[in-house]
Short mmCIF file of the C-alpha atoms (twelve columns), coordinates in Angstrom:
data_MODEL
# 
_entry.id   MODEL 
# 
loop_
_atom_site.group_PDB 
_atom_site.id 
_atom_site.type_symbol 
_atom_site.label_atom_id 
_atom_site.label_alt_id 
_atom_site.label_comp_id 
_atom_site.label_asym_id 
_atom_site.label_seq_id 
_atom_site.Cartn_x 
_atom_site.Cartn_y 
_atom_site.Cartn_z 
_atom_site.pdbx_PDB_model_num 
ATOM 1   C CA . MET A 1   36.898 -65.728 29.949  1 
ATOM 2   C CA . LEU A 2   36.628 -64.484 26.387  1 
ATOM 3   C CA . SER A 3   35.601 -67.048 23.805  1 
ATOM 4   C CA . ARG A 4   37.201 -66.950 20.378  1 
ATOM 5   C CA . ARG A 5   34.123 -68.648 18.945  1 
ATOM 6   C CA . ARG A 6   31.775 -65.980 20.269  1 
ATOM 7   C CA . LEU A 7   34.166 -63.222 19.242  1 
ATOM 8   C CA . GLY A 8   34.289 -64.687 15.746  1 
ATOM 9   C CA . ALA A 9   30.497 -64.901 15.585  1 
ATOM 10  C CA . VAL A 10  30.065 -61.235 16.536  1 
ATOM 11  C CA . ALA A 11  32.799 -60.202 14.095  1 
ATOM 12  C CA . ARG A 12  31.185 -62.209 11.251  1 
ATOM 13  C CA . LYS A 13  27.831 -60.597 11.996  1 
ATOM 14  C CA . GLU A 14  29.428 -57.142 11.771  1 
ATOM 15  C CA . ILE A 15  31.175 -58.039 8.508   1 
ATOM 16  C CA . ILE A 16  27.860 -59.134 6.994   1 
ATOM 17  C CA . GLN A 17  26.276 -55.848 8.000   1 
ATOM 18  C CA . LEU A 18  29.218 -53.952 6.550   1 
ATOM 19  C CA . ARG A 19  28.938 -55.758 3.218   1 
ATOM 20  C CA . ARG A 20  25.305 -54.708 3.019   1 
ATOM 21  C CA . ASP A 21  26.074 -51.107 3.920   1 
ATOM 22  C CA . SER A 22  27.742 -49.508 0.902   1 
ATOM 23  C CA . ARG A 23  27.886 -46.108 2.614   1 
ATOM 24  C CA . SER A 24  30.029 -47.419 5.446   1 
ATOM 25  C CA . LEU A 25  32.353 -49.185 2.997   1 
ATOM 26  C CA . THR A 26  32.701 -45.977 1.002   1 
ATOM 27  C CA . LEU A 27  33.430 -44.070 4.192   1 
ATOM 28  C CA . ALA A 28  35.983 -46.696 5.193   1 
ATOM 29  C CA . PHE A 29  38.019 -46.955 1.991   1 
ATOM 30  C CA . VAL A 30  37.302 -43.984 -0.269  1 
ATOM 31  C CA . LEU A 31  37.109 -41.093 2.193   1 
ATOM 32  C CA . PRO A 32  40.645 -41.521 3.647   1 
ATOM 33  C CA . VAL A 33  42.121 -41.479 0.132   1 
ATOM 34  C CA . LEU A 34  40.129 -38.387 -0.825  1 
ATOM 35  C CA . LEU A 35  41.094 -36.588 2.376   1 
ATOM 36  C CA . VAL A 36  44.827 -37.250 2.108   1 
ATOM 37  C CA . VAL A 37  44.922 -36.219 -1.572  1 
ATOM 38  C CA . LEU A 38  42.788 -33.122 -0.978  1 
ATOM 39  C CA . PHE A 39  44.590 -31.961 2.153   1 
ATOM 40  C CA . GLY A 40  47.976 -32.982 0.796   1 
ATOM 41  C CA . TYR A 41  47.593 -30.648 -2.168  1 
ATOM 42  C CA . ALA A 42  45.480 -27.943 -0.541  1 
ATOM 43  C CA . ILE A 43  47.359 -27.375 2.720   1 
ATOM 44  C CA . THR A 44  50.823 -25.915 2.359   1 
ATOM 45  C CA . TRP A 45  52.942 -23.439 4.241   1 
ATOM 46  C CA . ASP A 46  55.498 -23.097 1.463   1 
ATOM 47  C CA . VAL A 47  55.876 -19.552 0.155   1 
ATOM 48  C CA . ASP A 48  57.323 -19.375 -3.350  1 
ATOM 49  C CA . ASN A 49  56.651 -17.773 -6.728  1 
ATOM 50  C CA . ILE A 50  56.195 -14.487 -4.893  1 
ATOM 51  C CA . ALA A 51  54.772 -11.945 -7.330  1 
ATOM 52  C CA . THR A 52  57.124 -8.977  -7.155  1 
ATOM 53  C CA . ALA A 53  56.937 -5.447  -8.535  1 
ATOM 54  C CA . VAL A 54  60.150 -3.479  -9.097  1 
ATOM 55  C CA . VAL A 55  60.623 0.275   -9.178  1 
ATOM 56  C CA . ASP A 56  64.152 0.792   -10.508 1 
ATOM 57  C CA . GLN A 57  64.960 4.472   -10.067 1 
ATOM 58  C CA . ASP A 58  68.693 3.913   -10.466 1 
ATOM 59  C CA . ARG A 59  68.667 2.025   -13.810 1 
ATOM 60  C CA . SER A 60  72.262 0.921   -13.450 1 
ATOM 61  C CA . SER A 61  74.150 -2.335  -13.714 1 
ATOM 62  C CA . ARG A 62  74.124 -2.577  -9.912  1 
ATOM 63  C CA . SER A 63  70.344 -2.257  -9.737  1 
ATOM 64  C CA . ARG A 64  69.974 -4.913  -12.436 1 
ATOM 65  C CA . GLU A 65  72.229 -7.196  -10.402 1 
ATOM 66  C CA . VAL A 66  69.915 -6.840  -7.418  1 
ATOM 67  C CA . ILE A 67  66.863 -7.656  -9.537  1 
ATOM 68  C CA . ASP A 68  68.632 -10.704 -10.987 1 
ATOM 69  C CA . ALA A 69  69.569 -11.830 -7.473  1 
ATOM 70  C CA . PHE A 70  65.897 -11.859 -6.509  1 
ATOM 71  C CA . ARG A 71  64.935 -13.673 -9.713  1 
ATOM 72  C CA . SER A 72  67.596 -16.366 -9.308  1 
ATOM 73  C CA . SER A 73  66.729 -17.045 -5.672  1 
ATOM 74  C CA . GLY A 74  63.836 -19.281 -6.762  1 
ATOM 75  C CA . TYR A 75  61.335 -17.543 -4.482  1 
ATOM 76  C CA . PHE A 76  60.539 -14.338 -6.367  1 
ATOM 77  C CA . THR A 77  58.937 -13.767 -9.745  1 
ATOM 78  C CA . VAL A 78  59.212 -10.255 -11.158 1 
ATOM 79  C CA . ALA A 79  55.658 -9.645  -12.326 1 
ATOM 80  C CA . ARG A 80  55.699 -5.873  -12.882 1 
ATOM 81  C CA . ILE A 81  58.271 -3.179  -13.668 1 
ATOM 82  C CA . LEU A 82  56.890 0.136   -12.457 1 
ATOM 83  C CA . GLU A 83  57.878 3.681   -13.242 1 
ATOM 84  C CA . ARG A 84  57.023 5.271   -9.908  1 
ATOM 85  C CA . PRO A 85  56.383 4.112   -6.321  1 
ATOM 86  C CA . GLY A 86  52.860 5.557   -6.396  1 
ATOM 87  C CA . ASP A 87  51.701 2.604   -8.509  1 
ATOM 88  C CA . ILE A 88  52.530 0.058   -5.807  1 
ATOM 89  C CA . GLY A 89  49.459 0.648   -3.671  1 
ATOM 90  C CA . ARG A 90  47.095 0.044   -6.587  1 
ATOM 91  C CA . LEU A 91  48.693 -3.323  -7.371  1 
ATOM 92  C CA . MET A 92  48.671 -4.461  -3.745  1 
ATOM 93  C CA . ASP A 93  45.038 -3.428  -3.355  1 
ATOM 94  C CA . ARG A 94  44.185 -5.847  -6.182  1 
ATOM 95  C CA . GLU A 95  46.566 -8.475  -4.720  1 
ATOM 96  C CA . ALA A 96  48.466 -8.506  -8.020  1 
ATOM 97  C CA . VAL A 97  51.817 -8.449  -6.199  1 
ATOM 98  C CA . GLU A 98  52.964 -9.487  -2.736  1 
ATOM 99  C CA . LEU A 99  56.299 -7.649  -2.648  1 
ATOM 100 C CA . ALA A 100 57.513 -4.389  -4.142  1 
ATOM 101 C CA . LEU A 101 61.201 -3.497  -4.415  1 
ATOM 102 C CA . VAL A 102 62.127 0.176   -4.673  1 
ATOM 103 C CA . ILE A 103 65.711 0.845   -5.763  1 
ATOM 104 C CA . PRO A 104 66.554 4.517   -5.034  1 
ATOM 105 C CA . PRO A 105 68.356 6.754   -7.594  1 
ATOM 106 C CA . ASP A 106 71.582 6.843   -5.561  1 
ATOM 107 C CA . PHE A 107 71.892 3.045   -5.184  1 
ATOM 108 C CA . SER A 108 74.945 2.492   -7.398  1 
ATOM 109 C CA . SER A 109 76.633 5.775   -6.406  1 
ATOM 110 C CA . ALA A 110 76.356 4.820   -2.741  1 
ATOM 111 C CA . ILE A 111 78.061 1.496   -3.480  1 
ATOM 112 C CA . ARG A 112 80.879 3.221   -5.360  1 
ATOM 113 C CA . ALA A 113 81.371 5.674   -2.504  1 
ATOM 114 C CA . GLY A 114 81.448 2.860   0.061   1 
ATOM 115 C CA . ARG A 115 78.295 4.106   1.789   1 
ATOM 116 C CA . PRO A 116 75.373 1.883   2.806   1 
ATOM 117 C CA . ALA A 117 73.112 1.401   -0.208  1 
ATOM 118 C CA . ARG A 118 69.474 1.256   0.754   1 
ATOM 119 C CA . LEU A 119 66.907 -1.033  -0.843  1 
ATOM 120 C CA . GLN A 120 63.247 -0.671  0.130   1 
ATOM 121 C CA . ALA A 121 61.013 -3.765  0.366   1 
ATOM 122 C CA . ILE A 122 57.269 -3.176  0.677   1 
ATOM 123 C CA . VAL A 123 55.193 -6.202  1.672   1 
ATOM 124 C CA . ASP A 124 51.455 -6.799  1.776   1 
ATOM 125 C CA . GLY A 125 50.915 -7.430  5.490   1 
ATOM 126 C CA . SER A 126 47.269 -8.525  5.308   1 
ATOM 127 C CA . ASP A 127 48.548 -12.071 5.843   1 
ATOM 128 C CA . ALA A 128 51.023 -11.555 8.671   1 
ATOM 129 C CA . ASN A 129 52.574 -15.034 8.498   1 
ATOM 130 C CA . THR A 130 53.213 -14.896 4.749   1 
ATOM 131 C CA . ALA A 131 54.497 -11.330 5.016   1 
ATOM 132 C CA . SER A 132 57.035 -12.363 7.667   1 
ATOM 133 C CA . ILE A 133 58.302 -15.193 5.459   1 
ATOM 134 C CA . ILE A 134 58.572 -12.916 2.419   1 
ATOM 135 C CA . LEU A 135 60.519 -10.334 4.413   1 
ATOM 136 C CA . GLY A 136 62.857 -13.050 5.626   1 
ATOM 137 C CA . TYR A 137 63.499 -14.217 2.062   1 
ATOM 138 C CA . ALA A 138 64.055 -10.638 0.878   1 
ATOM 139 C CA . GLN A 139 66.513 -9.905  3.671   1 
ATOM 140 C CA . ALA A 140 68.393 -13.122 2.916   1 
ATOM 141 C CA . VAL A 141 68.720 -12.242 -0.781  1 
ATOM 142 C CA . ALA A 142 69.846 -8.715  0.043   1 
ATOM 143 C CA . LEU A 143 72.388 -9.996  2.555   1 
ATOM 144 C CA . SER A 144 73.727 -12.536 0.076   1 
ATOM 145 C CA . TYR A 145 74.111 -9.855  -2.574  1 
ATOM 146 C CA . SER A 146 75.808 -7.393  -0.238  1 
ATOM 147 C CA . SER A 147 78.272 -10.017 0.967   1 
ATOM 148 C CA . THR A 148 79.660 -10.509 -2.532  1 
ATOM 149 C CA . LEU A 149 79.714 -6.946  -3.803  1 
ATOM 150 C CA . GLN A 150 82.759 -6.203  -5.921  1 
ATOM 151 C CA . LEU A 151 84.463 -3.177  -4.509  1 
ATOM 152 C CA . ASP A 152 87.671 -1.829  -5.975  1 
ATOM 153 C CA . GLY A 153 87.911 -4.808  -8.332  1 
ATOM 154 C CA . ARG A 154 87.815 -7.582  -5.716  1 
ATOM 155 C CA . VAL A 155 85.222 -9.500  -3.749  1 
ATOM 156 C CA . ARG A 156 84.870 -8.344  -0.203  1 
ATOM 157 C CA . ALA A 157 83.414 -11.109 1.952   1 
ATOM 158 C CA . PRO A 158 82.183 -10.681 5.506   1 
ATOM 159 C CA . PRO A 159 84.654 -11.731 8.222   1 
ATOM 160 C CA . ALA A 160 82.378 -14.579 9.341   1 
ATOM 161 C CA . THR A 161 79.662 -16.530 7.551   1 
ATOM 162 C CA . ALA A 162 77.031 -18.903 8.850   1 
ATOM 163 C CA . GLU A 163 76.333 -22.132 7.009   1 
ATOM 164 C CA . SER A 164 73.052 -23.875 7.777   1 
ATOM 165 C CA . ARG A 165 72.233 -27.556 7.584   1 
ATOM 166 C CA . VAL A 166 68.678 -28.856 7.755   1 
ATOM 167 C CA . TRP A 167 68.020 -32.288 9.221   1 
ATOM 168 C CA . TYR A 168 65.075 -34.599 8.429   1 
ATOM 169 C CA . ASN A 169 63.393 -32.245 5.934   1 
ATOM 170 C CA . GLU A 170 66.252 -31.006 3.792   1 
ATOM 171 C CA . ASP A 171 64.044 -29.253 1.241   1 
ATOM 172 C CA . LEU A 172 62.038 -27.498 3.968   1 
ATOM 173 C CA . SER A 173 58.917 -28.760 2.233   1 
ATOM 174 C CA . SER A 174 55.782 -28.291 4.306   1 
ATOM 175 C CA . ARG A 175 54.262 -31.313 2.558   1 
ATOM 176 C CA . ASN A 176 56.777 -33.582 4.275   1 
ATOM 177 C CA . MET A 177 55.375 -32.392 7.604   1 
ATOM 178 C CA . ILE A 178 51.721 -32.233 6.589   1 
ATOM 179 C CA . VAL A 179 51.242 -35.695 5.076   1 
ATOM 180 C CA . PRO A 180 52.524 -37.740 8.069   1 
ATOM 181 C CA . GLY A 181 50.336 -35.576 10.270  1 
ATOM 182 C CA . LEU A 182 47.375 -36.341 8.032   1 
ATOM 183 C CA . VAL A 183 47.785 -40.030 8.819   1 
ATOM 184 C CA . ALA A 184 47.055 -39.288 12.480  1 
ATOM 185 C CA . VAL A 185 44.272 -36.776 11.870  1 
ATOM 186 C CA . ILE A 186 42.439 -38.779 9.197   1 
ATOM 187 C CA . MET A 187 42.575 -42.060 11.092  1 
ATOM 188 C CA . MET A 188 41.252 -40.407 14.245  1 
ATOM 189 C CA . ILE A 189 38.265 -39.085 12.308  1 
ATOM 190 C CA . ILE A 190 37.567 -42.167 10.183  1 
ATOM 191 C CA . ALA A 191 37.928 -44.679 13.010  1 
ATOM 192 C CA . ALA A 192 35.532 -42.874 15.336  1 
ATOM 193 C CA . MET A 193 33.018 -42.231 12.571  1 
ATOM 194 C CA . LEU A 194 32.985 -45.882 11.475  1 
ATOM 195 C CA . THR A 195 32.151 -47.332 14.859  1 
ATOM 196 C CA . SER A 196 29.858 -44.448 15.744  1 
ATOM 197 C CA . LEU A 197 27.302 -46.242 13.556  1 
ATOM 198 C CA . THR A 198 27.560 -49.740 15.044  1 
ATOM 199 C CA . ILE A 199 25.329 -49.718 18.134  1 
ATOM 200 C CA . ALA A 200 23.125 -46.933 16.782  1 
ATOM 201 C CA . ARG A 201 22.487 -49.159 13.757  1 
ATOM 202 C CA . GLU A 202 21.391 -51.993 16.068  1 
ATOM 203 C CA . TRP A 203 18.884 -49.700 17.781  1 
ATOM 204 C CA . GLU A 204 17.479 -48.315 14.527  1 
ATOM 205 C CA . ARG A 205 17.103 -51.765 12.952  1 
ATOM 206 C CA . GLY A 206 15.522 -53.246 16.056  1 
ATOM 207 C CA . THR A 207 18.203 -55.928 16.523  1 
ATOM 208 C CA . MET A 208 19.516 -54.704 19.870  1 
ATOM 209 C CA . GLU A 209 17.088 -56.891 21.803  1 
ATOM 210 C CA . GLN A 210 18.258 -59.969 19.909  1 
ATOM 211 C CA . LEU A 211 21.860 -59.089 20.648  1 
ATOM 212 C CA . ALA A 212 21.066 -58.540 24.321  1 
ATOM 213 C CA . ALA A 213 19.386 -61.947 24.506  1 
ATOM 214 C CA . THR A 214 22.468 -63.834 23.261  1 
ATOM 215 C CA . PRO A 215 24.840 -65.425 25.814  1 
ATOM 216 C CA . VAL A 216 27.671 -63.138 24.747  1 
ATOM 217 C CA . HIS A 217 29.614 -61.110 27.276  1 
ATOM 218 C CA . ARG A 218 29.507 -57.358 26.741  1 
ATOM 219 C CA . LEU A 219 33.288 -57.212 26.247  1 
ATOM 220 C CA . GLU A 220 33.024 -59.900 23.577  1 
ATOM 221 C CA . VAL A 221 30.383 -57.817 21.811  1 
ATOM 222 C CA . VAL A 222 32.579 -54.710 21.905  1 
ATOM 223 C CA . ILE A 223 35.763 -56.468 20.760  1 
ATOM 224 C CA . GLY A 224 33.918 -58.550 18.163  1 
ATOM 225 C CA . LYS A 225 32.387 -55.433 16.653  1 
ATOM 226 C CA . LEU A 226 35.732 -53.598 16.714  1 
ATOM 227 C CA . LEU A 227 37.793 -56.291 14.970  1 
ATOM 228 C CA . PRO A 228 36.488 -55.727 11.405  1 
ATOM 229 C CA . TYR A 229 36.912 -51.982 11.759  1 
ATOM 230 C CA . LEU A 230 40.395 -52.424 13.187  1 
ATOM 231 C CA . ALA A 231 41.360 -54.393 10.083  1 
ATOM 232 C CA . ILE A 232 39.864 -51.677 7.870   1 
ATOM 233 C CA . GLY A 233 41.700 -48.996 9.845   1 
ATOM 234 C CA . LEU A 234 45.056 -50.725 9.467   1 
ATOM 235 C CA . ILE A 235 44.474 -51.086 5.728   1 
ATOM 236 C CA . ASP A 236 43.692 -47.370 5.584   1 
ATOM 237 C CA . VAL A 237 46.914 -46.559 7.452   1 
ATOM 238 C CA . VAL A 238 48.896 -48.517 4.855   1 
ATOM 239 C CA . VAL A 239 47.039 -46.929 1.927   1 
ATOM 240 C CA . VAL A 240 47.352 -43.377 3.236   1 
ATOM 241 C CA . SER A 241 51.045 -43.898 4.017   1 
ATOM 242 C CA . LEU A 242 51.725 -45.292 0.538   1 
ATOM 243 C CA . ILE A 243 49.933 -42.330 -1.055  1 
ATOM 244 C CA . GLY A 244 52.113 -39.987 0.965   1 
ATOM 245 C CA . ILE A 245 55.278 -41.798 -0.068  1 
ATOM 246 C CA . LEU A 246 54.490 -42.477 -3.731  1 
ATOM 247 C CA . LEU A 247 52.332 -39.488 -4.682  1 
ATOM 248 C CA . PHE A 248 53.787 -36.733 -2.507  1 
ATOM 249 C CA . GLY A 249 57.340 -38.051 -2.222  1 
ATOM 250 C CA . VAL A 250 57.395 -37.977 1.577   1 
ATOM 251 C CA . PRO A 251 60.403 -39.895 2.944   1 
ATOM 252 C CA . PHE A 252 59.818 -42.935 5.128   1 
ATOM 253 C CA . ARG A 253 62.904 -43.572 7.253   1 
ATOM 254 C CA . GLY A 254 61.527 -45.577 10.162  1 
ATOM 255 C CA . ASN A 255 60.236 -49.016 11.013  1 
ATOM 256 C CA . ALA A 256 56.934 -49.898 9.332   1 
ATOM 257 C CA . ILE A 257 56.199 -52.623 11.897  1 
ATOM 258 C CA . LEU A 258 56.540 -50.145 14.764  1 
ATOM 259 C CA . LEU A 259 54.193 -47.754 12.970  1 
ATOM 260 C CA . MET A 260 51.574 -50.489 12.547  1 
ATOM 261 C CA . ILE A 261 51.840 -51.609 16.179  1 
ATOM 262 C CA . LEU A 262 51.357 -48.099 17.528  1 
ATOM 263 C CA . ALA A 263 48.639 -47.454 14.944  1 
ATOM 264 C CA . THR A 264 46.821 -50.553 16.221  1 
ATOM 265 C CA . PHE A 265 46.636 -49.182 19.764  1 
ATOM 266 C CA . PHE A 266 45.633 -45.755 18.490  1 
ATOM 267 C CA . LEU A 267 42.869 -47.229 16.319  1 
ATOM 268 C CA . ILE A 268 41.528 -49.371 19.152  1 
ATOM 269 C CA . GLY A 269 41.151 -46.254 21.278  1 
ATOM 270 C CA . ALA A 270 39.519 -44.244 18.467  1 
ATOM 271 C CA . LEU A 271 37.193 -47.131 17.560  1 
ATOM 272 C CA . GLY A 272 36.207 -47.543 21.208  1 
ATOM 273 C CA . LEU A 273 35.469 -43.825 21.433  1 
ATOM 274 C CA . GLY A 274 33.253 -44.090 18.369  1 
ATOM 275 C CA . MET A 275 31.365 -47.034 19.844  1 
ATOM 276 C CA . PHE A 276 30.880 -45.115 23.090  1 
ATOM 277 C CA . ILE A 277 29.363 -42.233 21.109  1 
ATOM 278 C CA . SER A 278 27.170 -44.694 19.201  1 
ATOM 279 C CA . ALA A 279 25.796 -46.208 22.409  1 
ATOM 280 C CA . VAL A 280 25.049 -42.780 23.869  1 
ATOM 281 C CA . ALA A 281 23.398 -41.343 20.750  1 
ATOM 282 C CA . LYS A 282 21.233 -44.304 19.601  1 
ATOM 283 C CA . SER A 283 20.818 -42.486 16.251  1 
ATOM 284 C CA . GLN A 284 23.198 -42.926 13.320  1 
ATOM 285 C CA . VAL A 285 22.812 -39.308 12.207  1 
ATOM 286 C CA . LEU A 286 23.391 -37.901 15.686  1 
ATOM 287 C CA . ALA A 287 26.236 -40.341 16.340  1 
ATOM 288 C CA . THR A 288 27.997 -39.275 13.145  1 
ATOM 289 C CA . GLN A 289 27.674 -35.610 14.039  1 
ATOM 290 C CA . LEU A 290 28.953 -36.166 17.577  1 
ATOM 291 C CA . ALA A 291 31.877 -38.237 16.290  1 
ATOM 292 C CA . MET A 292 32.839 -35.485 13.868  1 
ATOM 293 C CA . ILE A 293 32.751 -32.829 16.586  1 
ATOM 294 C CA . ALA A 294 34.612 -34.981 19.108  1 
ATOM 295 C CA . THR A 295 37.398 -36.002 16.704  1 
ATOM 296 C CA . PHE A 296 37.785 -33.633 13.765  1 
ATOM 297 C CA . LEU A 297 38.075 -30.311 15.575  1 
ATOM 298 C CA . PRO A 298 40.445 -31.494 18.353  1 
ATOM 299 C CA . ALA A 299 42.579 -33.560 15.982  1 
ATOM 300 C CA . PHE A 300 42.792 -30.807 13.387  1 
ATOM 301 C CA . LEU A 301 43.246 -27.792 15.637  1 
ATOM 302 C CA . LEU A 302 44.665 -28.994 18.971  1 
ATOM 303 C CA . SER A 303 47.021 -31.819 18.017  1 
ATOM 304 C CA . GLY A 304 49.809 -29.622 16.685  1 
ATOM 305 C CA . PHE A 305 48.886 -30.460 13.083  1 
ATOM 306 C CA . MET A 306 47.834 -26.989 11.969  1 
ATOM 307 C CA . PHE A 307 49.256 -24.818 14.736  1 
ATOM 308 C CA . ALA A 308 52.267 -25.333 16.973  1 
ATOM 309 C CA . ILE A 309 51.153 -26.187 20.502  1 
ATOM 310 C CA . SER A 310 53.918 -24.022 21.976  1 
ATOM 311 C CA . VAL A 311 52.336 -20.827 20.618  1 
ATOM 312 C CA . MET A 312 48.843 -21.588 21.939  1 
ATOM 313 C CA . PRO A 313 47.496 -19.929 25.092  1 
ATOM 314 C CA . ALA A 314 48.233 -21.842 28.290  1 
ATOM 315 C CA . PRO A 315 44.626 -23.100 28.789  1 
ATOM 316 C CA . LEU A 316 44.560 -24.555 25.269  1 
ATOM 317 C CA . GLN A 317 47.976 -26.139 25.769  1 
ATOM 318 C CA . ALA A 318 46.576 -27.905 28.818  1 
ATOM 319 C CA . ILE A 319 43.604 -29.177 26.799  1 
ATOM 320 C CA . THR A 320 45.879 -30.611 24.093  1 
ATOM 321 C CA . TYR A 321 47.130 -33.231 26.554  1 
ATOM 322 C CA . LEU A 322 43.672 -34.816 26.298  1 
ATOM 323 C CA . VAL A 323 43.827 -35.076 22.489  1 
ATOM 324 C CA . PRO A 324 45.166 -38.537 21.487  1 
ATOM 325 C CA . ALA A 325 46.038 -37.342 17.978  1 
ATOM 326 C CA . ARG A 326 48.685 -35.108 19.565  1 
ATOM 327 C CA . TYR A 327 50.722 -38.163 20.559  1 
ATOM 328 C CA . PHE A 328 50.117 -40.188 17.409  1 
ATOM 329 C CA . LEU A 329 51.191 -37.128 15.398  1 
ATOM 330 C CA . VAL A 330 54.584 -37.324 17.101  1 
ATOM 331 C CA . VAL A 331 54.709 -41.023 16.204  1 
ATOM 332 C CA . THR A 332 53.942 -40.586 12.498  1 
ATOM 333 C CA . ARG A 333 56.274 -37.627 11.973  1 
ATOM 334 C CA . GLY A 334 59.018 -39.261 14.004  1 
ATOM 335 C CA . ILE A 335 58.853 -42.553 12.095  1 
ATOM 336 C CA . PHE A 336 58.385 -40.981 8.660   1 
ATOM 337 C CA . LEU A 337 60.901 -38.140 8.800   1 
ATOM 338 C CA . LYS A 338 63.380 -39.027 11.543  1 
ATOM 339 C CA . GLY A 339 63.350 -42.811 11.569  1 
ATOM 340 C CA . VAL A 340 63.176 -42.892 15.366  1 
ATOM 341 C CA . GLY A 341 62.421 -46.085 17.258  1 
ATOM 342 C CA . VAL A 342 60.962 -47.313 20.530  1 
ATOM 343 C CA . GLU A 343 63.655 -45.611 22.591  1 
ATOM 344 C CA . VAL A 344 62.331 -42.213 21.465  1 
ATOM 345 C CA . LEU A 345 58.633 -43.058 21.147  1 
ATOM 346 C CA . ARG A 346 58.344 -44.990 24.403  1 
ATOM 347 C CA . VAL A 347 56.162 -42.376 26.087  1 
ATOM 348 C CA . GLN A 348 53.892 -42.031 23.067  1 
ATOM 349 C CA . GLY A 349 53.593 -45.815 22.873  1 
ATOM 350 C CA . LEU A 350 52.486 -46.046 26.502  1 
ATOM 351 C CA . LEU A 351 49.973 -43.271 25.905  1 
ATOM 352 C CA . MET A 352 48.607 -45.127 22.871  1 
ATOM 353 C CA . ILE A 353 48.129 -48.219 25.047  1 
ATOM 354 C CA . ALA A 354 46.383 -46.092 27.670  1 
ATOM 355 C CA . PHE A 355 44.156 -44.569 24.987  1 
ATOM 356 C CA . ALA A 356 43.223 -48.060 23.770  1 
ATOM 357 C CA . ALA A 357 42.338 -49.133 27.308  1 
ATOM 358 C CA . VAL A 358 40.232 -46.006 27.876  1 
ATOM 359 C CA . GLY A 359 38.436 -46.409 24.549  1 
ATOM 360 C CA . LEU A 360 37.592 -50.064 25.217  1 
ATOM 361 C CA . GLY A 361 36.634 -49.272 28.784  1 
ATOM 362 C CA . LEU A 362 34.230 -46.508 27.802  1 
ATOM 363 C CA . ALA A 363 32.622 -48.622 25.091  1 
ATOM 364 C CA . THR A 364 32.227 -51.642 27.403  1 
ATOM 365 C CA . ARG A 365 30.860 -49.620 30.304  1 
ATOM 366 C CA . ILE A 366 28.215 -47.773 28.303  1 
ATOM 367 C CA . PHE A 367 27.271 -50.940 26.433  1 
ATOM 368 C CA . GLN A 368 26.758 -52.768 29.720  1 
ATOM 369 C CA . LYS A 369 23.992 -50.326 30.576  1 
ATOM 370 C CA . ARG A 370 22.203 -51.062 27.339  1 
ATOM 371 C CA . ILE A 371 22.088 -54.836 27.402  1 
ATOM 372 C CA . GLU A 372 21.696 -55.609 31.115  1 
# 
């Protein structure tokens, strides 16, 4: 039977050690803020202000209309006007432009004659993903211009048009997807790193024997040590979420209480994992390194935060099922952007509970071997 008095005593002891350890407090409160601000500004998949070079060989009102259409789209910035296509390669070699438009001499005459008017778009393909996006934007601008060409004094529209509507992220801003994902990734890293120091600190300071001699059950030791860090983790979740909402303008459409409940289970699992690593390593330096490897790389690369899981090779997709951040990522993005509730996040909630049980179980089992 767990004793609240003994739990409180272990928790108070850990709080005292935390107050004396300025590095851990800095790691707990300053690092999450720095990470969300740094990653929030540094990581983006938005492609805009595309530096564009134009070779206008037609020099007509029609060619100027095309150039204006690209300018007014909001994605392209005409950086250079070139005299001949041979200058394009030199600019792309220096990465001065990302797109080059070549308007042939017969562009306007082809339009007047009712023939297809060709427009050449040359893209720097060294970054394949960015090049694909730029080509998509260029094709959309060209299609929009061609659909409203004035022929014979009237506007000829295509027989059918498609109108798109974007749900949940109307501006198609990558920041709205990145910041909620950062909540999951950062908390996975910070939580495991915080508790990765707890038992290793006891060994290095020579207080493990004293702790082993106390009439405290191993589960009480584990839970008592986790409670202060759980409180810190929940505070960090609130702070990081508020930074995302207030600084980056990310919408929050869901239930904050549901987010905190699921975050609690997720943090318990991550904290337990960190304590397990701490008990195995016995060294604070080694424990920190192991915690970083065990949390940062999987959470950053295999959770779906940076790369879509569906495009990964089948073996890696199978491994992602073992990454808890994968499920909490669905929770944060679902609550932030879609406002979904328990009926949608039921599976993720059960997995968070399972993760908490596994984390506590691992920490308790390995700690049992050290004090008995």
